[in-house]
DOKE-566244 format. One line per field, with one value per residue: z negated, y negated, x negated of N, C-alpha, C, O, CB in turn; residue number from 0. Coordinates in pm, 1 decimal, decimal comma. Atoms other than C-alpha are relative to their C-alpha. Glycine has a CB too. Example, Ala and Ser with C-alpha at 12.3 -4.5 7.8 and 13.67 -1.06 7.14 Angstrom:
<rs>
npz <- [0,0|6,0]
npy <- [119,0|119,0]
npx <- [-89,0|82,0]
capz <- [-780,0|-714,0]
capy <- [450,0|106,0]
capx <- [-1230,0|-1367,0]
cpz <- [0,0|-73,0]
cpy <- [-120,0|-109,0]
cpx <- [-90,0|77,0]
opz <- [-66,5|-89,9]
opy <- [-118,1|-219,8]
opx <- [-193,6|26,1]
cbpz <- [-124,6|141,5]
cbpy <- [-2,7|-46,2]
cbpx <- [99,2|-41,4]
k <- [0|1]
</rs>
This chain:
<rs>
npz <- [-35,9|-128,4|-27,1|22,9|-89,3|-132,6|-12,1|-11,6|-131,7|-96,5|14,8|-86,1|-131,7|-41,2|15,9|-102,5|-140,4|-12,9|-48,4|-119,0|-99,0|25,2|42,9|152,8|55,6|-43,5|-142,1|21,3|60,3|-131,2|-101,5|50,6|48,8|135,1|59,8|17,0|146,2|34,8|-62,4|84,7|107,7|-78,6|19,7|136,1|57,4|13,0|-94,3|-74,6|-31,5|-128,5|-103,4|-19,9|-33,3|-128,9|-69,6|5,7|-79,3|-125,9|-45,0|-19,5|-103,7|51,1|59,7|143,9|83,6|2,8|109,1|113,4|-31,0|122,7|5,6|-100,1|-66,2|-93,3|-69,6|-129,8|-83,0|-132,9|2,0|-15,2|-146,5|-69,3|80,1|116,1|-1,9|-103,7|-113,7|-108,1|-81,0|-50,7|62,3|93,0|111,9|57,8|-91,3|4,1|96,8|86,7|-68,7|-97,5|78,9|60,4|-130,0|-19,5|133,4|7,3|-121,7|56,7|103,5|-92,4|-85,6|-145,1|-42,5|34,0|-64,0|-161,9|17,6|24,0|-118,2|-114,4|71,4|-75,1|-141,2|-10,8|33,2|-94,2|-117,1|9,6|24,1|-139,6|-61,9|62,1]
npy <- [-122,9|11,2|71,7|-63,2|-90,9|58,6|10,2|-123,6|-21,5|123,2|-46,8|-117,4|17,5|68,7|-105,6|-133,1|65,0|19,1|-138,1|-62,1|40,1|-49,3|98,7|34,5|129,6|115,4|32,5|56,7|126,8|98,8|65,9|75,0|135,3|-9,5|-66,9|-121,9|-36,3|54,7|-93,2|-116,4|15,0|4,6|-171,7|-66,8|39,1|116,2|51,4|120,8|94,9|-44,7|3,9|-99,3|-129,1|-1,9|-30,8|-159,0|-56,0|10,2|-72,7|-132,7|-25,0|-38,1|115,0|-5,1|-70,5|-146,6|-32,9|-36,7|-136,1|-70,1|-148,3|-28,2|-109,3|58,8|95,2|-30,4|60,2|34,5|144,3|44,5|15,0|-145,0|0,6|-59,9|-152,4|-52,4|85,6|-51,9|-63,5|132,0|66,8|-59,2|106,7|-70,9|-36,7|116,6|54,6|98,5|126,7|8,4|7,4|116,1|85,2|-32,9|44,9|160,0|57,5|-50,6|102,2|131,5|21,5|-40,1|126,2|-19,3|-104,7|52,5|34,9|-101,0|-97,5|51,5|-10,5|-134,3|-9,5|49,2|-72,4|-107,6|53,1|42,9|-125,8|-68,3|100,2|-9,6]
npx <- [-8,0|-0,8|94,8|122,3|-17,0|44,3|148,0|66,9|-37,9|71,0|137,4|12,9|14,9|120,3|86,4|-56,3|5,9|144,0|60,5|-53,8|73,5|135,8|52,1|42,6|-17,0|69,6|-40,1|-131,6|11,3|45,5|-124,9|-136,9|37,9|14,4|128,9|-35,5|-17,5|-139,7|-101,1|0,5|-97,7|-136,5|-19,0|-29,0|-112,4|-38,0|-70,0|67,4|-113,5|-88,3|94,1|114,6|-81,7|-50,4|105,7|24,1|-98,1|16,1|123,5|-48,3|-94,1|-147,7|-96,2|54,7|-91,0|21,4|109,8|-89,4|-119,9|-11,9|46,0|108,3|-34,0|-80,0|67,4|17,6|104,6|-40,3|-41,1|139,6|60,8|78,8|141,9|-2,8|53,9|-76,1|25,3|-22,0|119,0|30,2|88,8|52,8|50,4|98,8|119,0|67,8|104,6|-8,8|-16,3|-115,5|-101,0|-35,6|-61,2|-149,6|-87,7|-18,7|-75,8|-123,8|-28,6|-10,7|-129,1|5,2|94,3|156,9|33,1|-0,2|105,0|103,0|5,0|86,8|137,3|65,4|3,5|95,1|115,2|12,0|59,2|149,8|90,6|14,7|95,2|164,3]
capz <- [-19775,9|-19412,2|-19346,6|-19478,0|-19264,9|-18934,4|-19030,1|-19068,1|-18719,4|-18554,0|-18694,7|-18552,5|-18223,6|-18183,4|-18278,8|-18053,5|-17740,3|-17783,5|-17759,8|-17504,7|-17287,8|-17417,1|-17536,1|-17828,5|-18088,1|-17952,6|-17585,5|-17720,8|-17930,3|-17642,8|-17418,9|-17666,7|-17805,7|-18162,0|-18372,6|-18383,5|-18760,7|-18715,4|-18469,1|-18685,7|-18983,3|-18716,0|-18702,7|-19072,1|-19133,5|-19116,9|-18886,4|-18616,3|-18556,6|-18283,7|-18036,1|-18081,8|-18089,7|-17737,0|-17617,2|-17737,4|-17580,5|-17273,7|-17245,7|-17300,0|-17047,1|-17263,2|-17403,2|-17742,6|-17900,6|-17778,8|-18034,0|-18305,7|-18144,5|-18431,1|-18335,5|-18190,9|-18057,5|-17842,5|-17737,6|-17363,1|-17213,5|-16876,4|-16960,8|-16974,7|-16664,5|-16421,5|-16628,6|-16911,9|-17014,0|-16763,0|-16484,9|-16152,0|-15876,2|-15734,4|-16015,1|-16272,7|-16575,9|-16767,5|-16469,7|-16504,0|-16664,6|-16999,9|-16829,7|-16575,1|-16825,1|-17022,2|-16682,2|-16633,0|-16992,0|-16960,7|-16626,1|-16786,8|-17005,1|-16715,4|-16558,8|-16207,9|-16114,1|-16287,8|-16124,9|-15753,2|-15873,8|-15981,3|-15653,8|-15446,3|-15676,1|-15589,5|-15236,6|-15236,9|-15397,7|-15179,6|-14871,4|-14977,8|-15080,5|-14704,2|-14582,5|-14761,2]
capy <- [7467,7|7454,3|7198,4|7455,6|7743,8|7522,0|7421,8|7797,7|7868,2|7571,4|7699,3|8049,3|7948,6|7708,8|7993,4|8267,9|8013,9|7938,6|8291,5|8398,5|8147,0|8257,6|7905,8|7799,5|7527,6|7303,0|7330,1|7253,8|6979,7|6796,6|6814,6|6660,5|6422,9|6527,1|6657,6|7047,9|7043,9|6826,9|7088,8|7359,0|7214,5|7220,8|7629,9|7642,7|7474,9|7106,1|6924,5|6707,4|6358,3|6364,1|6203,9|6464,9|6740,5|6632,7|6610,7|6980,6|7088,1|6924,6|7077,3|7412,3|7349,7|7376,1|7148,8|7042,5|7205,6|7564,4|7515,3|7557,0|7851,9|8043,7|8407,7|8522,4|8842,7|8618,4|8380,7|8359,8|8295,8|8304,7|7929,7|7869,7|7710,4|7949,9|7878,5|8080,1|8444,8|8536,3|8337,5|8416,4|8554,0|8217,5|8081,6|8241,5|8008,6|8253,3|8307,7|7937,0|7806,4|7640,3|7294,3|7393,4|7453,3|7151,1|6958,1|7140,9|7065,4|6707,2|6677,2|6829,7|6516,6|6251,9|6094,2|6157,6|5813,7|5898,8|6254,6|6094,9|5886,6|6161,8|6366,3|6062,1|6052,3|6396,6|6375,6|6088,3|6272,0|6564,9|6362,9|6199,4|6575,3|6686,4|6375,2|6434,0]
capx <- [24279,7|24366,5|24104,0|23828,3|23988,7|23960,3|23605,5|23510,3|23700,1|23517,9|23176,2|23229,1|23337,2|23058,7|22843,3|23017,5|23027,4|22672,7|22568,4|22789,0|22608,1|22267,5|22178,6|21965,0|22063,9|21820,4|21947,9|22298,1|22191,3|21987,4|22284,9|22527,6|22271,3|22219,4|21930,7|21919,4|21934,0|22262,1|22418,4|22306,5|22522,6|22814,0|22772,1|22767,0|23101,5|23058,5|23266,8|23116,2|23289,3|23547,3|23305,7|23045,3|23310,1|23442,2|23099,2|23033,3|23329,4|23263,0|22900,7|23083,3|23336,5|23634,3|23918,5|23809,7|24127,0|24011,0|23700,9|23963,5|24149,2|24258,0|24188,6|23870,6|24035,2|24274,8|24026,0|24037,7|23691,1|23840,2|23948,5|23555,6|23384,6|23183,6|22869,8|22991,5|22923,5|23213,7|23066,7|23134,7|22890,0|22842,6|22644,6|22446,1|22389,4|22175,6|21933,3|21845,5|21530,7|21561,2|21513,5|21779,9|22028,5|21987,8|22033,6|22366,2|22488,8|22394,5|22548,5|22863,4|22876,0|22884,1|23196,5|23274,4|23105,2|22774,4|22808,1|22831,4|22536,9|22334,5|22397,3|22270,0|21951,5|21882,4|21957,6|21716,5|21449,7|21491,7|21458,1|21120,8|20989,3|21077,4|20895,2|20568,5]
cpz <- [143,2|71,1|7,0|114,8|161,6|14,2|19,5|166,5|76,5|-8,7|77,0|117,2|62,5|14,0|125,0|136,3|54,2|54,6|114,5|102,9|-11,8|-45,1|-129,6|-77,5|41,0|135,7|-22,7|-45,0|83,1|89,0|-58,9|-68,2|-135,0|-30,7|-19,2|-134,5|4,0|76,2|-80,3|-109,9|79,4|10,8|-130,9|-77,7|-29,3|122,1|64,7|8,2|110,7|134,2|38,4|41,0|139,8|63,5|12,0|70,5|131,8|77,5|18,9|93,9|-40,6|-56,7|-163,2|-108,6|15,8|-102,3|-146,3|19,9|-108,3|-20,4|98,1|104,3|138,2|94,4|168,3|57,3|130,1|10,7|-13,7|154,9|39,2|-55,6|-120,2|0,9|90,8|119,7|111,7|109,0|62,5|-83,6|-149,6|-115,4|-63,8|72,3|3,0|-122,4|-131,4|15,3|69,1|-80,8|-73,1|116,5|27,2|-116,5|2,3|114,4|-51,5|-49,8|75,5|35,0|138,5|74,0|9,6|91,1|154,5|-18,1|11,1|135,1|101,1|-26,0|61,9|135,0|45,9|-10,4|63,0|153,9|8,4|6,1|152,0|70,6|-22,9|72,7]
cpy <- [16,4|-43,4|95,4|142,6|-36,6|-43,3|158,2|59,0|-61,9|62,0|140,7|4,8|-77,8|116,6|112,9|-68,0|1,0|114,6|66,7|-68,4|3,8|-148,0|-12,3|-134,1|-126,5|-49,4|-62,4|-160,0|-107,4|-42,3|-77,4|-130,9|-13,1|74,2|166,2|27,8|-46,4|117,3|121,7|-1,0|17,5|150,6|28,3|-100,8|-155,0|-81,9|-135,4|-108,0|15,8|-42,6|96,4|131,2|-0,5|32,3|169,6|57,6|-29,2|63,5|134,1|33,7|27,6|-117,8|-6,4|78,7|156,5|9,2|29,7|122,9|113,1|151,2|23,7|109,1|-44,9|-73,8|21,5|-91,0|-26,7|-181,5|-76,2|-47,7|95,3|17,9|72,1|138,8|82,4|-86,5|89,9|26,4|-105,5|-79,5|67,7|-68,0|83,4|38,2|-126,2|-19,8|-63,8|-140,1|-18,9|-3,4|-98,7|-101,0|30,3|-46,3|-141,5|-52,9|4,1|-137,1|-129,9|-27,8|23,4|-99,9|39,5|130,4|-29,0|-48,6|59,5|67,3|-100,8|-20,2|109,5|17,4|-86,4|44,9|124,5|-36,1|-69,7|138,5|39,1|-105,9|16,0|149,9]
cpx <- [-2,7|-106,6|-134,2|10,2|-47,5|-137,3|-67,1|20,9|-88,6|-153,2|-15,8|18,4|-103,3|-106,6|-6,3|-46,8|-146,7|-101,0|49,3|-88,7|-162,5|-68,4|-56,3|74,5|-41,4|52,9|140,1|-28,5|-60,4|111,3|101,6|-49,2|-15,9|-131,7|56,5|33,3|160,3|98,2|-4,6|116,7|137,3|21,0|-8,4|125,5|11,2|35,9|-55,1|116,1|86,3|-84,7|-77,1|69,6|53,2|-125,7|-48,3|100,3|4,6|-126,3|43,2|104,7|144,8|48,5|-57,3|94,3|-36,9|-125,3|52,7|86,1|-7,7|-34,5|-91,0|27,4|92,7|-69,6|-34,7|-87,2|17,7|32,3|-170,0|-43,2|-83,9|-122,6|5,1|-20,3|52,7|-14,7|22,6|-117,4|-71,2|-121,0|-33,1|-78,7|-91,2|-130,2|-83,5|-87,3|59,0|54,5|117,3|123,0|39,5|47,2|140,7|75,7|11,6|95,7|143,9|75,5|26,1|137,6|-19,1|-77,5|-130,0|-34,4|-32,6|-140,0|-129,0|-33,2|-84,5|-157,8|-81,3|-8,1|-139,9|-139,5|-68,2|-54,7|-136,7|-73,8|-12,7|-81,6|-151,3|-47,9]
opz <- [182,9|159,6|101,0|176,5|231,6|124,5|104,4|230,7|159,3|94,8|155,7|179,3|178,1|122,1|193,8|205,1|162,1|136,0|184,0|179,3|72,4|-42,7|-227,3|-6,3|33,7|163,1|50,5|12,6|77,6|124,0|11,2|-98,2|-180,8|53,9|-51,1|-154,1|-56,2|26,4|-94,5|-125,5|7,8|-5,7|-157,8|-194,5|-104,4|208,4|10,7|-0,2|179,5|227,4|157,2|129,9|185,5|129,3|113,3|146,9|208,4|197,1|118,2|120,8|29,5|-82,4|-229,2|-213,8|-80,2|-141,6|-236,1|-63,6|-130,5|-128,0|216,3|211,4|239,9|213,2|206,4|93,0|181,2|116,4|-4,4|252,9|-41,0|-33,7|-187,6|109,8|130,7|172,0|99,3|72,7|85,6|-26,2|-235,3|-125,5|-26,6|12,9|33,3|-239,8|-109,2|-27,0|61,6|-48,8|-90,6|101,3|47,9|-97,2|-23,8|107,9|-37,5|-30,0|16,3|27,2|185,2|164,7|112,7|153,2|209,6|40,9|75,7|169,6|175,2|63,1|132,8|179,8|116,3|73,4|61,9|217,7|116,9|88,8|196,2|157,0|59,5|53,4]
opy <- [56,0|28,4|86,0|185,1|32,7|-40,3|174,3|104,6|6,8|88,2|155,0|85,6|-51,0|137,3|152,7|-15,2|40,9|112,2|139,3|6,8|-51,0|-135,5|32,8|-223,0|-230,4|-168,9|-155,3|-262,2|-220,0|-156,4|-139,6|-229,7|-127,2|134,5|192,0|127,2|17,7|149,0|189,0|93,0|41,3|186,4|147,0|-138,3|-192,4|-95,4|-245,3|-78,9|113,2|37,8|126,8|207,3|111,9|136,1|232,1|141,4|52,1|92,9|193,5|148,6|75,8|-214,2|90,6|121,7|228,5|123,5|72,5|173,3|181,1|201,9|-5,3|110,6|24,3|-78,5|104,2|-205,9|-115,9|-242,2|-198,4|16,7|179,2|123,1|73,2|190,5|181,1|-130,5|212,3|-28,3|-89,7|-140,8|81,0|-61,5|36,5|82,3|-118,9|5,5|-121,7|-183,4|-121,3|-88,8|-121,3|-168,0|-63,8|-102,4|-203,1|-150,7|-97,4|-164,9|-226,7|68,1|42,2|-57,7|51,2|132,5|37,4|17,7|27,2|82,1|-58,6|-33,4|107,5|81,5|-35,8|24,6|159,9|21,6|-74,9|149,6|66,4|-57,8|-8,0|194,5]
opx <- [-112,3|-153,1|-213,1|-87,5|-121,4|-191,9|-154,9|-73,7|-148,5|-214,5|-109,3|-50,6|-136,1|-161,6|-100,3|-134,2|-190,4|-193,4|-21,9|-149,0|-233,7|-190,9|3,5|121,2|24,3|63,9|174,3|8,6|-11,0|141,5|181,5|17,9|-10,4|-197,7|172,6|103,2|246,5|206,2|97,5|194,7|234,6|137,6|10,5|115,1|101,2|-50,8|-68,4|235,4|55,9|-87,5|-87,8|31,1|74,2|-133,0|-79,8|52,3|56,5|-126,6|1,0|139,9|233,8|-23,7|-94,5|47,0|-9,3|-148,5|-19,9|161,2|-107,8|-66,1|-72,6|-33,2|97,5|-37,9|-117,6|-61,2|-50,1|15,4|-180,9|-5,5|-124,7|-182,7|-97,9|-45,4|-9,0|87,7|19,7|-221,5|-191,1|-211,0|54,3|-201,2|-198,7|-228,6|-202,6|-60,2|165,4|161,7|185,2|205,6|159,3|149,3|217,3|183,5|115,0|170,2|212,1|193,8|73,9|214,4|-131,4|-149,3|-196,3|-140,6|-120,3|-225,3|-228,7|-150,5|-173,4|-241,8|-181,9|-103,2|-227,3|-227,4|-186,1|-142,8|-194,6|-164,4|-124,3|-155,0|-239,6|-161,0]
cbpz <- [-54,4|27,3|-97,1|-180,6|-15,0|31,9|-144,0|-121,5|30,9|-76,1|-158,3|-27,5|37,2|-108,7|-129,5|-1,4|-5,1|-129,4|-97,7|22,6|22,9|146,8|17,1|3,4|-97,6|6,9|104,8|-120,0|-116,8|101,6|72,1|-117,7|35,6|-59,1|-170,4|45,1|-123,8|65,7|153,1|-67,8|-82,1|159,2|71,2|-101,1|-115,8|-67,3|-53,2|162,0|16,2|0,7|-16,7|-138,6|-97,0|49,9|-62,8|-142,4|-44,5|16,2|-99,5|-111,3|74,9|-110,6|12,4|-51,0|42,2|159,6|-11,9|-29,6|161,4|-34,2|16,0|-72,9|-105,1|-56,3|-79,2|67,6|-0,7|33,5|-155,0|-47,7|20,9|164,9|-40,0|-57,0|-120,8|-39,7|2,2|41,4|111,7|-5,2|-2,3|57,5|-110,1|-40,1|155,5|12,2|73,9|-33,4|86,7|102,9|-61,7|-86,4|139,8|19,2|-146,2|17,4|146,9|-126,5|-105,6|137,2|-11,1|63,7|-98,3|-183,9|-21,6|58,9|-78,6|-107,5|63,4|42,0|-156,8|-30,7|64,9|-53,1|-107,7|7,1|43,8|-148,2|-107,1|82,7|-49,8|-215,5]
cbpy <- [53,7|-62,9|-109,6|39,4|30,6|-112,4|-79,3|104,6|-39,4|-193,0|13,5|82,2|-41,7|-117,7|62,4|39,6|-155,7|-34,5|96,6|-21,3|-123,6|82,5|-74,8|-32,7|4,2|29,7|136,5|92,4|12,8|75,5|107,3|97,0|-95,1|66,4|-86,0|78,6|-91,3|-176,4|32,7|8,8|-149,3|-83,0|97,8|6,0|77,0|-51,5|-12,6|43,4|-119,9|-84,0|-79,8|20,9|17,3|-129,6|-86,3|65,7|-25,5|-125,5|-6,3|42,7|108,9|119,8|49,6|-153,1|-35,1|67,5|-124,6|-112,9|90,4|-15,9|100,7|38,8|94,8|-75,3|-13,6|6,5|68,1|100,9|-35,6|122,6|-117,9|-2,4|-141,0|-27,4|71,2|14,6|-65,8|-72,6|102,9|-82,4|-139,9|77,7|-65,0|105,2|46,9|-101,8|-110,0|-8,6|-21,3|121,4|73,9|-52,1|31,9|154,0|40,8|-78,8|89,9|113,7|-16,2|12,3|-138,7|13,3|-120,0|30,6|92,9|-135,7|-32,1|106,7|54,6|-136,8|30,0|114,7|-62,0|-66,8|29,2|61,2|-82,9|-89,7|132,4|35,7|-133,0|11,2]
cbpx <- [105,1|85,9|0,7|-13,7|140,0|77,6|-60,1|66,6|126,6|13,8|-36,2|60,6|100,7|-44,2|41,8|203,7|54,6|-42,0|12,4|163,2|46,6|-74,8|72,3|-168,2|-39,9|-147,0|2,8|85,1|-72,8|-105,0|84,5|95,6|89,8|119,8|-53,5|-90,6|-115,4|25,7|-28,0|-138,4|-14,6|-3,1|-112,4|-161,4|12,5|-86,8|124,6|-59,9|-46,3|162,9|-70,8|-94,3|122,9|73,1|-100,6|-0,8|109,8|7,9|-120,7|39,7|-47,5|10,0|192,7|-19,3|154,3|-31,6|-100,0|89,7|-34,0|125,2|108,6|-122,9|74,6|90,8|-121,5|116,1|-101,6|143,8|126,0|-91,9|-73,9|-32,7|-49,3|106,9|20,7|139,9|-141,8|92,3|43,9|136,0|50,4|-64,1|114,7|57,1|45,3|91,4|-85,5|-104,1|-97,7|4,9|-6,3|-119,8|-77,8|27,1|-67,0|-150,0|-20,4|-30,5|-121,0|-80,2|54,7|140,8|-0,2|-34,4|103,7|127,1|14,0|48,5|169,7|57,2|15,3|65,3|147,3|21,5|22,2|139,1|85,3|-39,0|72,5|149,9|35,4|-9,2]
k <- [0|1|2|3|4|5|6|7|8|9|10|11|12|13|14|15|16|17|18|19|20|21|22|23|24|25|26|27|28|29|30|31|32|33|34|35|36|37|38|39|40|41|42|43|44|45|46|47|48|49|50|51|52|53|54|55|56|57|58|59|60|61|62|63|64|65|66|67|68|69|70|71|72|73|74|75|76|77|78|79|80|81|82|83|84|85|86|87|88|89|90|91|92|93|94|95|96|97|98|99|100|101|102|103|104|105|106|107|108|109|110|111|112|113|114|115|116|117|118|119|120|121|122|123|124|125|126|127|128|129|130|131]
</rs>
């Protein structure tokens, strides 16, 4: 019985967080590396494997445990990183194009070393662009 309650809570939180961010199921699915239909099942009470749950939480910028937070009214969206619905004035995630949002979500799944490498690649591309 408790497992079913947790699944319902998880599904509800996935749906709510996705909507707070103004994302489609496809965007989250792409960022996490699953099919849209698979992600849709997660929003309808199918618990994802642990590794997928961790990738979803990381894409949303929260600890995996917060996806199971028991009471929506007490859910502290301030714990989300600054690209959430309560983002700061320096970064407006919702103003990004769909492609830009997908890039940001995928970037969040990288480890620190991979993030440095991506930064270097971007710098290289921009340097080439300036030379042209």
